[in-house]
N, C-alpha and C positions, 0 to 999 in steps of 0.2 A: 503739598505746599499749603500752609495757612494763609499766606498772602495770596488771594485768588488771582489778582491781575499782575502777579510778579513778572511774567515775560513781557507785558506791555509796558511796564515801567523800566525794565532793565535795558535801557537805550544804549548804553555803553558799558564798559567794564567796571568804571567806578561806581556807576549806580548799582550794578549787579552786586559788587562787594558790600555796599551799604544795605541793600536789601537782604543779602544773605545773613548779615548781622542781625537785622530785625527779625527775620525768620528764625533765627536761633533763639532769640527772646521769646517769641511766640511758642515755639516747641516746648520751652522750659515750663510754660504754665498751661500746657493743654490739659484740661481738667481731669478727663478720665485717666489718662496715662499717669499723671501726678498722683492721683489717689492710689492706683494700683501699686506705684512705686513706694508710697509712704505709709499705706495702711495694709496691715496683714492680720489675718486671724489663724492662729495656730493652737489646735487643741483646747479651744475655747477661751484663749488668751488673746485679747485685742492689742496690737502693737502699733502705735502711731509715732512716726518720726516727724519732728518739727521742721519749720522753715530753715533754709540754709543759713540764716543768721544765727540760728540756734542748732546748728547741725549736730552737735554733740548730745543734744537732748532727745528723749523718747519717752512716751508713756506706755505703761503696760497695765492692762486691766483684765481681770479674769470675769468674763461674762457669766460664768456659772455662779457668781455670787449674788446675781440679781435674779428676781422672779420674772420681770418683764423688761425689754429693751425697746425703746422708741427712738424714732429719728425726726428731726425737725429741720428742714433747709429753708433759710431765709435770705434773699438777696440774688444778684444777677450771677448766673452760673449754678445756683444751688440745686436746681432740678437735675441737671447732669451729674453734679457731684453726688446727689441723693442716689441717683440710679446706679452709680459705681459702688457706693457703699452698700446698697441693698444686696448686690452680688456678693460683696466680701462677707457680710453679716449672714446671709442666707437664712436658716431657719431659727437663728438667734434673734431675729427681729419680730417684734410683736406688732408693729405698725408705725405709721408716721404720716408726716404732711410736708410738702415741698411748696414754697411760694416764690415764683421767679417772674421774670418779665416774658419769658418765653413759654409758649404752650408745648413743652417737650413731651412728646408721646413715649414715655419711658415704660418699660415692662416691669412695673412695680404694683403687683396685685395688692399689697398691704400698705402702700403708701399713697395718699391722695395728692394729685398735683393740681395746684391752682395757678392761673395766669393772672398776675396783677399788673398795674400801670405804673410808669415811672417816666420822668421824674416827679410828676404830680400824682398823688394817691387819688384813689377813686372808690365807689362802693364795692367793686371787686376786691379791693385790698381789705375793707373792713370785713367782708363775708370771710375771707381766708384767714384774717388775723383772729377772728372770733373762733374759729376752728382750732387754731394754735393754742389760744388761751384755754379752750375747753379741755383740750388734751393735756396741757401742763398742770391744770387743776385737779386732774383725775388721778395724778401720780401719787404714790406713797413711798415710804421709806425703803421698800424692798426693790424699787424700780430704778432703772437707769435711762436718762434721756441724753441722747447724743445730738447736739445741735451743730449744724453746719451754717456758719454765718459769713455773708459776703457783702461787698459794697452793693449800695442800692437798697439795702434792707431798711433804711430810715424812711424811705418813701412807700416801699412796699408793705411795710408792717404799720398798720393804721387801725386802731381799736374801736373808733367811735365817730359818729357823725360830727360831734364837736371838734374832735382832733383833725377830722378830714377837712372842715371849713376853715380852721386857723392854719393848718399846714399849708394849704393851697395858697392863701394870701400871703404868709410869711415867706414861703419859698419864692414866689414870683418876686416879691419886693427886694428880699435880701440877695438873691442872686443876680438881679438887674443892677444892684448897687455895688457889686463886686465882693460881697462877704464871702470869707473862706469857710471851709467845710467845718472847721472847729466851732466858729460862731453859729452857723447854721444848725449843727447837731446839738449845741448846747441848748439852743431854744427847742428844737424838736423833743429832746429828752423830757423837758418840763411841759409838753403838751400831752404827754402820753403816760399810761399806766404800765405799758409793756416794755418801753425803752428805759434807758437809765437803770438797768438791773432789775426791772419789773418782772421779766420772764423768769429770772432766778427765783424771786419770791414765789410766784405762781407755782413754780415746779417743787418748792420746798415741801417735804424733806426728802424728795429723791435726790440721787446722785446726778450731777449735771456735768457733762464733758463737751466743751465747746471747741470746735475746729474753726478757727477764725482766718479768713482771707483779708489781708490788709490793703485797703485802698487809700489809706491815711498817711500823710507825711510823718515820719517818726514812728509808725506802728503803734500808737496809743490805742489799746484795745478797747478803752472806754468809749472812743469816738466812732468805732467801725460799726456801721449800721445803728449807731446811737447806743451801743453797749448793751443790748438785752439782758445779757447774763453777767455783766461787769459792774462791780461796786462804782457808783458814781460820786465824784468829789464835787461837782458843780451844784449850785442852788438856783432858787427862783431869782434871787438878786442878780446872779451872773446873767441869767436869761434876759432879764429886764434891761440891764445895762447895754446888752447887744441891740435890742430893739431900739432903745433911745438913741444909740449911736447911728442908727440908720433911719432915724426919724419916724419910728412907729411908736404908738402909745401902748404901753404894756397893760393898761387897765382894760383894753379891748379884748384881751385874751385870757382864757381860763387856765392858769398855770397849776401844775401838780408838782409838789415837793417830792423828790425821789427819797425812797427809804435809806436811812443811814444806819440800820440795824444789821451788824455784820454777821450775826448768826445765819442769815440767809445764804451766805456765800461760803460757809465752812465746807459744804459738800460740792462746791463748784470748781471745776478745773478749766481755766481758760487758757488755750493753746494758739500760739501764732503758728498757723499751718503753712501759709503761703504769703510772701511779700514780694515788693518789687526787686529785691536784691537776687531773688531766684531767677528772674528774667535777666538782669543786668550781669550776673556772673557768666552766665552762658554766652551772653553778648561779648562780654570781655574775652572769653575764650576763642569765640569765633573770630573776633578781631585780630588776636595774636596769630591764630592759624593763617590768616590771610596776610600776615607780614606787617601789621602795624603796631605801633606802640600805642598804649591805652592810658587814658586819664579818666577817672570817674569824677565828674564835676561835682555832683550832689544826688543823694537818693532821696532828698526832701525838698526839691526845688519848688518854690512858690513865687508869686508875683503876677504882675500883668502879662498875659499870655504874649501880647505882641512885642514885648521887650526882653523876654528871658533868653532868647537864643543868641542874639547879636553878641553879647559879651564873650560867649564861647567861640563864635565865628572868628571874631577879629583876633582873639588871642591863640588860635589853633596853629599848630606847628605842622610842616611837611611831614608826611609818613605817620601821622598820629590820628587816632580816633578818640573824640571826646564823648563820654556816655553820660546820661543824666536820666533821673526819674523824679516824678513828683506830681503836683497838681497846681496848675496855674489858674488864674481867674480871667473873666473877661467882663469889664465894667461896661454895661450897657447904658449907663445913665447919660442922658442927653445925646444918645447915639441911635441911629435907625436900627431896627431889629432885623437884620439880614439872616440869610442861612449860613451856619457855620458852626464850628466847635473850637475848643481851646487849641487843639493841635494845628488844625489848619490855620487858625489865627496866629499861632507862634511862627510857623514857618513863612507866612505872608509877611509878618511884621519884620522878621530878619531879612527877607528880600527886599522890602521897602528901604530899610536902612542901608543895605548893600548898594542898591541902585542910587540913592540919594548922595552916598558919599563916593560913588564910583570905585568901590571896593573889588578887587579882582578875585573871582571865585571860580575860574576856569578848572581848577583842579580840586574843587570842593564839592560835598554833597550835604544837604541839610534834611533831616527827617524828623518828624514828630508824630507819634500815634498813640492811640489809646490801646490798652492791652486787651479789652474785651471786644475790640472792633467796633465800638460806637462812639463816635466823636460828636455827640448830639446830632448826628445825621447818620445816614446809611454808611458812610465812609468811616475809616478808622484814623485817618489823619492825611498827611501830604508828604510828598517829597520835593525838594526845590534845589535848584542849581542853575548854571549859566543857559543851560537849555530851556529852562522854565522862563527866564528873562527874555531871551531871544524869541521864544514862541509868543510870548505876551507882546512883544514889540511887533512881530509880524502879524498878530491878530488885532493889533491897534487897541490893546486894553492897558489900562494904567493900574499897576499894583496898588499905588497910594490910594486912589479913588476907591478900590474894592475893600482895602482896609478900613478906611474912613467910613464907608457904608456898612461895614460889618458883613461883607459877603465873602468871605474867604473860600467857602465851599463852592460858589459860583465861579470864582476866579481860576481855582485848581480844576474844576470841571472843564473849563474852556481849554486850559493848557494840557490837560491830560495827565495831571499829576496827583489824583487823589489815590489814596491807598485804601483797598478793600480787602478785608479779612474775614474768614470764616468765624462764626460766632461759636467758638468751643473752647476759649481760653478764660482764665480767671481775670477778674477786675482787679489789677494791682496799680491803678492809676496810669499815668502817661509815661511813655519812654522816648528818649530823644537820642539822636545820633549826629554828630558833626564830624565829618570825615574829610581829611586832606591829604592827597597823595603827594 
């Protein structure tokens, strides 16, 4: 089981069914297992199958055509991913680097593992990024660079002291104001020489193949980890507009205009390797096995976290599961900074609405959880139902107060409804389940 407290949360048959659906989603994006399923090496030919959204596509590459093959992993889960790829590539691999938030002790004699910080970059991130830059610039036209790019790479990859300082200030300000990932990463691209296609330029004229794990609504590859190997359409003016929108003065920051010369991308192949649809389709299958009708509400759900689940709850029908995936925001402006994340806030917001409107949910379960097991806290998310509200009443705790105080983690910690998951899955943003028996 990837959900480590599955048994404690499965207090009745309905909860157990919801948890089995969530578990199916997690199993579908288990890092090591998925890589061994989708990446093969046969007689020197590397075969890569794309994400389920592009199920019919695959890449075939003859590694014998290259003098050297290097690997660079960037983002959350990239160390585990790199370890699996090392085993697949074997003696075909000349070396590489993995930059992750976890200090994964992988048996990778020719790949250096660096542990960086997230969501705010640090000096550790600069050190690791400089190693990646050094490797990329050492490549020539006879070399192949395979990159594994995952969510979290925007923070982990930080090339200089100036970028570090500006990124920290901008991240804090924009996230507290409720800016979405597109706005945030547009700005990040223009603070960096390695993002927004910069890594592709540094690796030129080598062949670059990027296996990209999407945590972005809509799977725009140029925004995942701020698109280090993807041609960037945004400009400094776009970044400046975003800062002005959120009351920051652009002149305070040193922006870098990303390259617009397409020759640097002629030998680059960017592949959508994993996305939230991989998890959702397995959750759909499990829901049907359990006897439910299924509706996919959205694979690109956005909006204020506390408001997004209620519309699904009130419209759900008996015998149906509604599934959704995406990335919401929590606007902290003029609010206390309590402990919690998007997913715990989403479930608590729905419960508050249910309680206020005296909506009957005796036969319903609500879940929201992050795919990589980290919802801005050590928990992955939360499960909520009538048992949660009964327990809150028994404990004399007011859901509305905890929502207003931005203390969703504390609320579900008290009711015993936090979801904990093993940190071995890809980050494909957030997954949501509304079940009605």
